[in-house]
C-alpha positions, 0 to 999 in steps of 0.5 A: 680303497688302495687306489685312492690312498695312491692316488691322494699320495700321488696329488699331495706329491704333486702339490708340494712340487708345484708349491716349490715352483710357486715359491722359488720364482717368488723368491726369485722374483723379489731379488730381482725387483730388490737389487735392480731397486737397490742398484738404481739408488746408487745410479739416479740417487747416488745413496751408497748406504741404502744400497747396502742396507737394501741388499744385506735386508733381501739377502737375509729374508731369501735366506730365511725363507729359503732354508736351504743352502745351496739353493739360497747361493746359487738365487741370490748370485744368479739375482745379483748378476742379473739385476746388474745387467738389467738395472744398466739396461734401465739407465741406458734405455732412454739414451737408446730411444731419445737416438742419442750417439752410439759414443754417447751410449757405449760411455753410459754403460761403461761408466756403469760398468765401472761403477758397477764393479767397484761396487759388486766387489763389496756387495756380493760377498756381503749378500753371500753372508747375509744370506748363509746368516738367514740360512742358519739362523732359520734352520736353528729355528 
């Protein structure tokens, strides 16, 4: 009987760890997809206001779901920077595929990098504040 109880405790502990890993990977992928789409709103359609709305809602929901302040900040910050890099890569890929000159490709990369630097000055603190608000609201309920 004692062995069965030990086995059930271990199984319960393993299922919690497995659930946490699956949940954290799902949240990271969700954040990456939403942040990439927010950057594409700026690069392709020049929609700055929608960009901020998507970032604020996504970061807030990540804070509500994760509930832990430090992990939320790590996930939001890392996915914010990774998705910026991926978004630039997505927009430069057609130029590389169609074999454009290196000067044109580097000019496009630098123009996107300059645009991203200006946007990140405002966007990253807004994302962090929105995620903090989500964490604190989820802890209060």
